[in-house]
Steps between C-alpha positions, in 0.01 A plus 500: 500500500131542572297187435217514247180310565527291183827350627331317789382140476275313744581167656156425645282804437285629789132580455532865609787721384593808300824585322622840379845638424492667844391215720337163553220404736386148576255350747595170656284192524482284813723192530769613254869461581850394396673236713678169444530212746732620777373457859130529419529213250238650274540651155312810387565650158199710403587865572457741206828632360561785257847483349747628245733275301870576460837349416691790655757361740541821701210728595283627785121512523335751737135522607294666771222296660198638686243273660215463747570149619288385792520125543782265590753448219348762265797611289619688192845571365761400246548162340736320263312190390658245267275201563306349790816372668743786434413854605555775754273763656518785751210666677337606825276225635229615739485317831274691742412851617836536677764374257561358154793326333732670253672213329595294200467146372748328269396173340762285328422157354165476674583607857416840651664688783363803687713779649315776691515781750207648692381853417210712619156405368429863415748502210295495179758569230849376411748535215693199371801466275595171335847492346658234281865414444491196271344219712534681833234737634469772762173612661479839672223708659445868571247718681558800270632363169835669559688312769484124444601236754606148414255223586691208351738373234427166337596269216240360263602166353291557187533879498792545262319525165185674385279582799167658585459744787240744627226527761248284682229513767312225681288408801583152630208495743134604462568863408512752216667842471616753241870530417638802314835506317655828381835663418619194311818513298786289378844656546864411468607258771512686831653199676868576459764235445669369813824678590588319822639150551633343183354168379677183612760366261442160345 
């Protein structure tokens, strides 16, 4: 299902953006981010988010990101934001001219984690797929939009009811860049049910 522009809703609207049925562009502002407490001990909850609302318990959301990030921690990607203390995101975060971090953050009950792997700094586009199975979620990435690789599986303590999900971009340090989102669609759940080890018996 292709997403129509009137279906999107801002949580914190950026100053510069454009939305069409074919794509979304937004320009980040300096000192914007999403993070809660863990390790750094600070809280930052001011990144712009553009989301869709749904009660569907099984679905996948796909998007292609293109970006010209240039400063440390510049990032854009997918997000599922419930409130300031319960959300997840996946993106490429710029580090330096040699490498950047492809990773994800899951925040439950006010504490964030950060799982990453280093990739070449020359990569300037990435596909993401967020899949939901009730209150469990799978995040995947792809270089071509065809072959997706799992980044992580997680549980969201408050993610079992109506949710909002979509895209975000931010620049935690003194930077600004343009993020472009295209090829967005919502599909049937591409994260198949588990057919391996059976659940433990009570």
